[in-house]
ROMIKE-931204 format. One record per residue (C-alpha): residue number from 1; y, z negated, x negated. Coordinates in steps of 0.2 Angstrom, whole numbers. Each point is the difference from the previous one (the first is absolute). Last residue first. Example, Ala and Ser with C-alpha at 12.3 -4.5 7.8 and 13.67 -1.06 7.14 Angstrom:
 pos    py    pz    px
   2    -5   -36   -68
   1   -17    -3     6
// end
This chain:
 pos    py    pz    px
 876   110   -12   -34
 875    -8   -13     2
 874     4   -17    -9
 873   -11   -16    -4
 872     3   -14    -6
 871   -12   -14    -5
 870    -4   -21     0
 869   -14   -10    -4
 868    -9   -16     0
 867   -13   -10    -4
 866    -5   -18     6
 865   -17    -8    -6
 864   -15    14    -4
 863   -16    -3     5
 862   -12   -12    -8
 861   -16     8    -8
 860   -14   -12     0
 859   -17    -5    -6
 858    -9   -16     9
 857    -8   -11    -8
 856    12   -14     5
 855     3     6    18
 854   -16     0     4
 853   -15    12     4
 852   -13   -11   -12
 851    -4    13   -12
 850    18     8     2
 849     7    14    13
 848    14    13    -6
 847    16    -3     4
 846    13    10     9
 845    19    -1     5
 844     3   -18    -4
 843    16    -9     7
 842    17    -6    -8
 841    11     4    13
 840    17     4    -8
 839    10     0    17
 838     5    17     0
 837   -15     6    -4
 836     7    19    -1
 835    16     4     1
 834     8    20     4
 833    14     6    -3
 832     7    17     5
 831    15    12     1
 830     0    15     8
 829    12    14    -4
 828     6    17     9
 827    11    13    -8
 826    14     6     3
 825    13   -12    -7
 824   -13   -16    -2
 823    -5    -3    17
 822   -11   -14     6
 821   -17    -7     4
 820    -2   -19    -3
 819   -19    -7    -1
 818    -4   -19    -5
 817   -17    -8     1
 816    -9   -17     0
 815   -18    -5    -3
 814    -9   -17     4
 813   -17    -5    -4
 812   -12   -10     6
 811   -17    -8    -6
 810   -17    -5     3
 809   -10    -9   -13
 808   -13    10    -8
 807   -16    -3     7
 806   -13    -3   -12
 805   -19     9     4
 804    -8    -5    14
 803   -16   -10    -2
 802   -16     8     9
 801    -7   -12    10
 800    -7   -19     2
 799   -12     2   -15
 798     5    13   -13
 797   -10    14    -5
 796     5     7   -19
 795     2    19    -2
 794    19    -1     4
 793     4    12   -16
 792    -6    15     8
 791    17    -2    14
 790     9     0   -13
 789    17   -11     0
 788    18     2    10
 787     8   -14     2
 786     4    -3    20
 785    16     4     8
 784     0    -8    18
 783    20     1     1
 782    16     8    -3
 781    16     0    10
 780    14     9    -2
 779    18     2     5
 778    10    15    -4
 777    22    -3     2
 776    10    15     4
 775    18     6    -3
 774     8    12     6
 773    17     9    -5
 772     5    17     6
 771    11    -6    15
 770     1   -17     1
 769   -13   -13     0
 768   -15    11     4
 767   -15   -12    -1
 766   -17     0    -6
 765   -14   -13     1
 764   -18     1    -4
 763   -14   -10     6
 762   -17    -2    -6
 761   -16    -9     0
 760   -17     2    -8
 759   -16    -7     1
 758   -16     8    -9
 757    11     2   -17
 756    -9     9   -14
 755   -11    -2   -15
 754   -16    -9     9
 753   -10     3    15
 752    -7   -14     5
 751   -17    -8     0
 750   -10    -1    15
 749   -16     7   -11
 748     3     2   -20
 747   -15    -7    -7
 746    -6    15   -10
 745   -19    -1    -5
 744    -8     6   -17
 743   -18     9    -4
 742   -11     1   -15
 741    -5    14   -14
 740    -7    14    12
 739    -4    14   -14
 738    13    14     7
 737    -1     8   -19
 736    17    -4    -2
 735    -5   -19     3
 734     0    -5    19
 733     5   -14     9
 732    -2    -5    19
 731    11    -8    11
 730    -9   -12     8
 729    13    -5    12
 728    15     2     6
 727    13    -9    12
 726     8     7    15
 725    17     5     9
 724    14    -2   -14
 723    15    -4    10
 722    17     6     7
 721     9   -10    11
 720    17     6     2
 719    16    -4    11
 718    13    13    -5
 717    17    -1     8
 716    17     9     0
 715    18    -1     5
 714    16     9    -2
 713    15    -2     8
 712    15    12     0
 711    17    -5     3
 710    17    13     2
 709    -3     8    17
 708    -7   -19    11
 707   -18    -2     2
 706    -9    10   -12
 705   -17    -8    -3
 704   -14     7   -10
 703   -17    -3     0
 702   -17    -2    -8
 701   -15    -8     5
 700   -16    -2   -10
 699   -17    -8     5
 698   -15    -2   -10
 697   -18     6    -4
 696    -8     4   -19
 695   -19    -5     0
 694    -7     3   -18
 693   -19     6    -4
 692   -11    -3   -15
 691   -18    10     3
 690     0     8   -16
 689     1    -6   -18
 688    -7    10   -14
 687    -3   -10   -14
 686    -3     6   -15
 685   -10    -1   -18
 684     5     2   -18
 683   -13    -4   -16
 682     6    -3   -16
 681   -13     1   -12
 680     2   -14   -18
 679   -12    -9     5
 678     5    -4    18
 677    16     7     6
 676     7    -3    17
 675    12    11    10
 674     5     0    17
 673    10    10    12
 672     5    -4    19
 671     6    12    14
 670     5    -3    17
 669     6    11    12
 668     2    -4    19
 667   -15     4     8
 666     9    -2    16
 665    21    -3     6
 664     4    -3    16
 663    16     0     6
 662     6    -4    18
 661    18     1     5
 660    13    -8    11
 659    17     8     6
 658    17    -2     3
 657    15     9    -1
 656    18    -2     7
 655    18    10     1
 654    11   -11    10
 653    19     6     5
 652     1    16     5
 651   -18    -2     8
 650   -16     0   -10
 649   -18    -7     1
 648   -17     4    -7
 647   -17    -8     2
 646   -14     2   -14
 645   -20     0     1
 644    -9     1   -18
 643   -19     4    -4
 642    -7     4   -19
 641   -15     1    -7
 640    -3     3   -18
 639   -15     5   -12
 638     0    -1   -20
 637   -10    12    -4
 636   -16    -2   -12
 635    -4    -4   -18
 634   -19    -1    -2
 633    -2    11   -15
 632    14    -8   -10
 631     1    11   -17
 630     2    -5   -16
 629    11    10    -8
 628     8   -14    -9
 627    13   -14     4
 626   -15   -10     7
 625    -2     7    17
 624     5    19     4
 623     0     4    19
 622     9   -16     6
 621    14     2   -14
 620     6    17     8
 619     0    -5    17
 618   -11     0    15
 617     2    13    13
 616     5    -6    16
 615    -9     1    19
 614    12     2    14
 613     1    -9    18
 612    16     3    10
 611    10    -8    17
 610    15     2     4
 609     8    -7    16
 608    19     3     7
 607    12    -9    13
 606    15     7     5
 605    15    -9     9
 604    22     5     2
 603    -2    19     8
 602   -14    -6    10
 601   -18    -2    -1
 600    -1    11   -16
 599   -19     3    -4
 598    -6     2   -20
 597   -16     2    -4
 596   -13    -2   -15
 595   -13     8   -12
 594    -9     0   -12
 593   -13     6   -13
 592     0     0   -17
 591   -14     7   -16
 590    -6    -4   -15
 589   -15    11   -11
 588    -2    -6   -19
 587    -2     8   -15
 586    -7    -3   -17
 585     4    12   -11
 584   -11     0   -16
 583     5   -11   -14
 582     7     6   -18
 581    -1   -10   -15
 580   -18     5    -4
 579   -16   -10     1
 578    -3    -3   -19
 577    15   -15     1
 576   -11    -8    10
 575   -15     0   -11
 574    10    -6   -14
 573     8   -14     8
 572   -19    -7     4
 571   -10     3   -16
 570    17    -7   -11
 569    15     7    -4
 568     4     0   -20
 567   -21     3    -2
 566    -3    11    11
 565    15    11    -5
 564    -7     1   -17
 563   -18     2     6
 562     8    17     9
 561     7     4   -13
 560   -13     0   -11
 559   -14     8    14
 558    14    14    -1
 557    -3    16    15
 556     1   -12    15
 555    14    -7    -9
 554     9    17    -1
 553     0     3    16
 552     5   -16     7
 551    17    -1   -11
 550     4    20     7
 549    -1    -9    18
 548    11   -13    -4
 547    -8   -20     1
 546     3   -11    13
 545     8   -15     1
 544    17     4    -9
 543     2    17    11
 542    -4    -6    17
 541     1    17    13
 540    -2    -9    15
 539    -2    12    19
 538     3    -4    17
 537    -1     9    16
 536    10    -1    15
 535    -7    11    18
 534    12    -2    14
 533     2     0    18
 532    11     0    13
 531     2    -4    19
 530    14    -3    13
 529     1    -4    19
 528    18     2     6
 527     7    -8    15
 526    16     1     8
 525     3    -4    19
 524    17    -2    11
 523     2    19     3
 522   -13     7    -9
 521    -4     3   -20
 520   -18     1    -7
 519    -1     1   -18
 518   -16     7    -9
 517    -4    -2   -16
 516   -10     5   -14
 515    -4    -4   -18
 514    -3     6   -18
 513    -5    -9   -14
 512    -4     5   -17
 511     1   -14   -14
 510    -3     0   -19
 509     1   -13   -12
 508    -1     1   -19
 507     0   -15   -10
 506     1     2   -22
 505    -3   -14   -13
 504     5    -7   -16
 503    -4   -20     0
 502     5   -10   -16
 501    11     8   -11
 500     9    15    -2
 499    11     4   -14
 498    20     2     2
 497     3   -16   -14
 496   -16    -2   -11
 495   -17     0     2
 494   -16    -4   -11
 493   -14     3    10
 492   -19    -7    -5
 491   -10     6    15
 490     7    19    -1
 489    -9    11    13
 488    -7   -16    10
 487    18    -6     1
 486     4   -17     5
 485    -9    -7   -13
 484    11    -8   -13
 483    17     4     2
 482     9    -5   -18
 481    19     1     0
 480    11     8   -13
 479    15    -5   -10
 478     5   -15     9
 477    18    -7     4
 476    -2    -1    19
 475   -10    17    -1
 474     9     6    15
 473    -6    13    13
 472   -16     3    -2
 471    -8     9    15
 470   -10    -3    13
 469    -8    13    11
 468    -2     6    18
 467     3    18     7
 466     1     2    17
 465    -4    18     7
 464     1     4    18
 463    -2    14    14
 462     7     2    16
 461    -4     9    17
 460     5    -3    18
 459    -3    12    12
 458     7     3    17
 457    -1     1    19
 456    10    -6    15
 455    -2     6    17
 454    16    -4    13
 453    -6    -1    21
 452    14    -3    11
 451     9    17     1
 450   -17    10    -3
 449   -11     4   -17
 448    18    -6    -9
 447    -4     2   -18
 446     0    -8   -18
 445    -7     3   -18
 444     1   -10   -13
 443    -3     2   -18
 442     0   -13   -15
 441    -2     3   -15
 440    -3   -11   -16
 439     1    -1   -20
 438     0   -16    -9
 437     0    -4   -19
 436    -1   -16    -6
 435     4   -11   -17
 434    -4   -17     1
 433     4    -9   -17
 432    -5   -17    -5
 431    13    -3   -13
 430    -6   -11   -17
 429     7   -15    -8
 428    -8    -9   -15
 427    -9   -15    -7
 426   -11     0   -13
 425     7    14   -11
 424   -10     5   -15
 423   -10    -7   -14
 422     8     6   -15
 421    18    -5     9
 420    -4   -16     4
 419    16    -8    -2
 418    10    13     9
 417   -11    -2    14
 416     4   -19    -2
 415    19     4    -1
 414    -1     9    16
 413    -8   -12    10
 412    14   -15    -7
 411    13    13     6
 410    -7     3    16
 409     1   -18     7
 408    -2     3    19
 407    11   -11    10
 406     2   -19     5
 405    12    -4   -15
 404   -12     7   -11
 403   -18     5     6
 402   -13     2   -13
 401   -11   -15     1
 400     3    -3    18
 399   -12    17     2
 398     2    15    11
 397     5    12   -13
 396   -11    -7   -13
 395   -16     1     9
 394     2    18     2
 393   -10     1   -17
 392    -1    18     3
 391    11     9    12
 390    18    -7    10
 389     9    12    11
 388     8    15     6
 387     1    10    18
 386    -2    17     1
 385     7    19     1
 384    -1    16     5
 383    -2     9    17
 382     0    18     6
 381     1     2    20
 380    -2    16     7
 379     3     7    19
 378    -3    14    10
 377     5    -5    18
 376    -4    14    16
 375     8     0    17
 374    -6    13    12
 373     7     4    18
 372    -8     5    15
 371     8     0    20
 370    18    10    -3
 369    -7     9   -14
 368    -6     0   -17
 367    11   -13    -2
 366    -2    -1   -20
 365     4   -15   -13
 364    -4    -1   -17
 363     4   -15   -12
 362    -4    -2   -16
 361    -1   -18    -7
 360     2    -5   -18
 359    -2   -16    -7
 358     6   -11   -16
 357   -10   -14    -6
 356     8    -9   -15
 355    -7   -17    -4
 354     2   -13   -13
 353    -2   -19     5
 352     2   -16   -12
 351   -13   -15    -5
 350     3    -5   -16
 349    18     2    -2
 348    12    -4   -15
 347    17    -5     2
 346     9     0   -16
 345     2   -13   -14
 344   -14     8   -13
 343   -12    -1    15
 342     3   -11    16
 341   -11    -2    14
 340    -8     6    17
 339   -12    -3    13
 338     3   -18     0
 337    11     1    17
 336    11   -13     6
 335    12     3    14
 334    -7   -12    11
 333     4   -14   -11
 332    10     9   -16
 331    -1   -19   -10
 330   -19    -1     4
 329    -9   -14     8
 328     2     3    16
 327    -8    20    -4
 326   -15    -9    -8
 325    -2   -10    14
 324     0    11    11
 323   -15     8    -7
 322     3    17    -9
 321    -2    18     2
 320     0    13   -12
 319     6    19     1
 318    20    -3     2
 317     6    17    -9
 316    13     8    -8
 315     5    16     5
 314    -1    20    -3
 313     9    14    10
 312    -4    18     4
 311     4     3    19
 310    -5    16     7
 309     4    11    12
 308    -2    21     5
 307     1     8    15
 306    -4    19     4
 305     3     8    20
 304    -1    16     8
 303     2     4    17
 302    -6    13    12
 301     4     4    18
 300    17     8    -1
 299     0     7   -18
 298    -4    -6   -18
 297    10   -17     4
 296    -1    -6   -19
 295     0   -17    -5
 294     5    -9   -18
 293    -3   -17     1
 292     1   -14   -17
 291    -2   -16    -1
 290     2   -13   -18
 289    -2   -15    -4
 288     5   -11   -15
 287    -8   -16    -5
 286     4   -16   -13
 285    -7   -16     4
 284     1   -16    -9
 283   -14   -12     7
 282    -1   -15   -13
 281     8   -16     9
 280    -4     4    19
 279    19     6     9
 278    -2    17   -10
 277    12     5   -14
 276     8    14     7
 275    -1    20     1
 274    -1    15    13
 273     5    17    -2
 272     2    12    15
 271     0    20     3
 270    -2     9    18
 269     1    18    -1
 268     0    13    16
 267    -1    16     4
 266     1    14    12
 265    -3    19     2
 264     1     9    18
 263    10    16    -5
 262    17   -10    10
 261    -3   -14   -12
 260    -7   -15     6
 259     8   -17    -8
 258     4     2   -19
 257    -4   -22     0
 256     4   -11   -16
 255   -10   -16     2
 254     7   -15   -14
 253    -4   -16    -8
 252     6   -16    -7
 251   -12   -17    -1
 250     2   -16   -12
 249    -8   -15     3
 248     6   -13   -14
 247   -11   -15     5
 246     9     1    19
 245     7    15     5
 244    10    18     1
 243    -2    15     7
 242    10    16    -2
 241    -1    17    12
 240     6    15     0
 239     0    12    16
 238    -5    19     4
 237     6    16    10
 236    -3    15     4
 235    -9     0    17
 234   -19     1     7
 233    -6   -10   -12
 232   -15     4    -7
 231   -16   -10     2
 230     3   -20    -2
 229   -16   -10    -1
 228   -15    -4    14
 227   -10   -17    -2
 226   -13    -3     9
 225    -6   -17    -4
 224   -20     1    10
 223   -12   -14     7
 222    -8   -14    -4
 221   -17     9     0
 220     3    16    -8
 219   -13    15     2
 218    13    14    -3
 217   -10    15     6
 216    17     9     5
 215     6     0    16
 214    12   -13    -2
 213     6   -12    13
 212    -5   -18    -5
 211   -16    -7     2
 210     5   -19    -2
 209    18    -2    -4
 208    14    15     0
 207    13    -4   -12
 206    14    14     2
 205    13     4   -15
 204    14    10    -1
 203    13     7    -8
 202    -7    -4   -17
 201     8     6   -16
 200     9   -14    -8
 199   -15   -11     5
 198   -13    11    -8
 197    10    -2   -17
 196   -14   -13    -6
 195   -15    10     5
 194   -11    -3   -13
 193     4   -18    -2
 192    -6     0    16
 191   -17     3    -6
 190   -13     3    15
 189   -17    -5    -1
 188   -16    11     9
 187   -11    -3   -15
 186    -6    17    -7
 185    12     9     9
 184    15    -8     1
 183    12    -3    14
 182    10    13     0
 181    -4    13    17
 180    12    12     4
 179     7     1    20
 178    19    -2    -9
 177    -4   -13   -11
 176   -17    -9     8
 175    -7   -18    -3
 174   -16    -3     7
 173    -4   -19     0
 172   -17    -6    -2
 171     2     2   -21
 170    18    -8     3
 169    -7   -15     7
 168    -6    -4    17
 167     6   -17     9
 166     7    11    16
 165    10     8   -14
 164     3    -7   -17
 163    13     6   -13
 162     3    -1   -17
 161    13    -1   -14
 160    -1     4   -19
 159    16    11    -1
 158    11   -11    -9
 157    -9   -12    -5
 156    -3   -16    11
 155   -17    -6    -3
 154    -5     5    19
 153    16     7     5
 152    -8    -3    19
 151    -1     8    16
 150    -9    -5    15
 149    -3    10    15
 148    -7    -5    16
 147    16     2    11
 146    15    11    -6
 145    16   -10    -9
 144   -11     0   -16
 143     3    20    -1
 142    15    -3   -12
 141   -11    -8   -12
 140   -10    14    -4
 139    14     9   -11
 138     4   -14   -10
 137    14   -10     2
 136    21     5    -9
 135     6     3    16
 134   -13     4    13
 133     8    -4    18
 132    15    10     1
 131    -4    14    -8
 130   -19    -1    10
 129     9    -2    15
 128     8    15     0
 127   -13    11    -5
 126   -11    -6    13
 125   -15   -12     4
 124   -13     5    12
 123   -12   -12     4
 122   -16     8     7
 121   -15    -7    13
 120   -10    16     5
 119    -2     9    17
 118    13    16    -7
 117    11     5    15
 116    11   -16     6
 115     9     1   -16
 114    -7    14   -10
 113    -9    -2   -17
 112     3     9   -16
 111   -15    10    -6
 110     4     5   -16
 109    -1    20     2
 108     9    -1    17
 107    16   -11    -7
 106     0    13   -14
 105     2    13    12
 104    17    -9    10
 103     4    -3   -20
 102     2    17    -7
 101    18     1    -1
 100     8   -19     1
  99    16    -4    11
  98   -13    -4    15
  97     8     8    14
  96     5    -8    15
  95    -4     0    20
  94    11    -6    11
  93    -7    -4    16
  92    10    -1    17
  91    18     1     1
  90     3    -9    11
  89    19    -1     8
  88    11   -12     9
  87    14     9     8
  86    15    12    -9
  85    -8     1   -17
  84     3    16   -10
  83   -13     2   -14
  82    -1     8   -15
  81   -16    -3   -10
  80    -3    -5   -19
  79   -18    -4    -9
  78    -2    -7   -17
  77   -13     6    -8
  76   -13   -15    -3
  75    -6   -13   -12
  74    10   -12     3
  73     7     2    20
  72    15    11     6
  71     6     5    18
  70    17     7     1
  69    10     2    16
  68    15    10     0
  67    10    -5    16
  66    10     6    18
  65     7   -14    10
  64    -6   -14    11
  63     1   -17   -10
  62   -14    -6    -9
  61   -16   -10     5
  60   -13     3   -12
  59   -20    -2     5
  58   -14     5   -12
  57   -19     2     1
  56   -13     1   -13
  55   -14   -11     6
  54     8   -14   -12
  53    19     2     3
  52    10    13    -6
  51    16    -4    -8
  50    18     0     6
  49    17     8    -4
  48    19     2     1
  47    14     7   -11
  46     7    10    16
  45     0    17    -6
  44   -17    -2   -11
  43    -9    -8    13
  42   -15    -5   -11
  41   -20    -3     6
  40    -9    -7   -14
  39   -19    -3     0
  38    -7   -17     0
  37   -19     4     7
  36    -2    18    -1
  35   -13     3    14
  34   -16    10    -3
  33     0    17     4
  32   -11     4   -15
  31     6    15    -6
  30    20    -1     8
  29     2   -18    -3
  28     7    -8    12
  27    17    -5     8
  26     4    -5    21
  25    13     3    11
  24    16    -8     5
  23    19     2     4
  22    10   -13     9
  21    15     3     9
  20    15    -8     1
  19    14    -7    11
  18    17    -2    -8
  17    10    14     9
  16    -8    -5    19
  15     6   -17    -5
  14    15     7    -4
  13    -1    12    14
  12    -4   -15    15
  11    14   -11   -10
  10    14    14     4
   9    -6     3    17
   8     2   -19     5
   7    16     1    -6
   6     4    15     8
   5    -5    -8    17
   4     9   -16    -3
   3    17    11    -5
   2    -3     9    18
   1    -3   -15    11
// end
């Protein structure tokens, strides 16, 4: 009996000694209070760990004892906590601080949407995901796994990619970097080649679809792309990396940070270089990027931060679309590019882009008291560069007669220009230059009126000057070129390399805006109401089509000189030239009114609703017609109404959001300019086409599923229905004196909007095979992509209804990725590999519709085939 009792006692003691307890908790961002998904919890003494689930929670079984727990997440300062575990212990919520100085304040300026609080449809991509999935792709392409986005490389040149959101192009989608708008002030476009190094310094990005969370007077139809770059790292350190890939792609760079010193100074610098041949023929490139941030904590309440970044680059381009048959017959296949050739045995580019657009932002953050703060950003951007092309007799650059081995025969053109030395070159190269200077200020004052009510108000001021001209870059063997009739000051103009030709004008844009927002948060309800207003002014200065003030004075006082210019120009052009170069400011008032609410029914379920209406000022080209100072007196604001409803679900294993949206776009700006010469007199007339509507509506679904610790599944679905809403008939044409001339019609009712996938599905799976080794596969399906077209060209009524443009074949893409984290001596390292389109699918990514809406008449770009990149990054 005694032996049996002793055995039972030993067994019970042994079982008790091996019994485990559970330590649990939740990890969140200290500023946004959002859960950090996939944060690491590591027990140093036991060499055991786990990760947070989709709601930020974690559970770790471990034997009782005294331990040091380490909590870490990329982009955050690692936090350690000593704990004695004798029974199940809930640590509650552990808040991690960002590892960057001033990041919290920048998030406020940038209006970062907060999960289960901000009532907008939003997708967030963090720094780790950018590292894993970008590879050698263009920056917009990392967003294509989010709902209602369509990103392509366009012609395939470096930095030439673009993105559509809910069927709206970059002109109608606001892009912000650290809260500062970067859409071109004249036409709203975003040129991603200007930001070629942006991926190196991006900390996170949000795609806010629809109205977005921005308080600024940013009337975006599709949504807002909100990019947050690095600020200054709070801890000393850095990294170096190298990346290589297909077609001689090579990229290397480094980041160095001083960390935050005792006297409040901190600085970070990033540098990189990228070169390659390009997947498409004739698209070689070279790019550099730099980023510098210097921060200073003035005291406990004030902080200054200066950021400077830029990316000087040049790259060959494919600007010409071709028929499907042309690609099939070319020896280069889908890589074929007709916009280059050989000169003297060396590659020579017909289309080449070169640009440098440095931007500087000075932020001042001031915590006035516990209830109020003031944040101000002053910024400046100075852009220089352009793109090359043909000038003069341009037929030589595109005709079969001047092609050799499928490319432009520059040597033949050079020989002909040399032979015509006395009469001047017939065909030359030019660069279309688009220089600009842009200055702005953003200032936001925020105060807590009560515990539940917060008021924000601010100003948004901008000034932009764009300088546009063409410049002779290469006479192709000629001695000079005669540019007839393009400069009224010199009707016969003999030019050489470096001289201005074709056009020379400035576009000036001023912007003054203000806004006020009220936010109410009480219990499970959060709501906001926001209004903003802006006055946008345009001025045009034309140096070629109008006389200078000095010349006008001379002509007015010299009858012989007046007669000379009359004879050279003709009466119509002479009278126009005498009007003077500079227009008056043309000002337009626009405003935004939007509101929304989010309600959290439980810890797992929430719903949101938002709606808004805005009137947006027309773009620069809609104000000044015919590429001269003709002012469109009938230009009107575009009107947009948007409403959407969303539902969210989140627990430990699933995080999902579904929403429906309805966007009505009224008075879409279309202008048409015409000219007709009768008896030597040129008559200009224009059409301002009002009343055109488009309706964009659809359903979006996005979910992340984590059924087990090492497996992540991402799914996304977009079902859109984007159509032109109506026909417009009997649009009047007027001459420059507003005399009625004729009328035109536009027949587009029920025609699908082109240029983006209206149906899209995505599933991404990643799995950690062994500790720190993760593989992933992404599968995309794109459908209902219609060729782009100009609605104004649809001027013929068709019996039986308006035909759609050509529908591109649907296509599927499969990408794969591998990442492995490991240690080299005292340094952490990361190996990463990305394989895009691993099945080498041949697909058409973009098309322009032809006259019979068929594949035979369409002009297209093919997307890239199989491509890859691998890289190594070491942290110190």
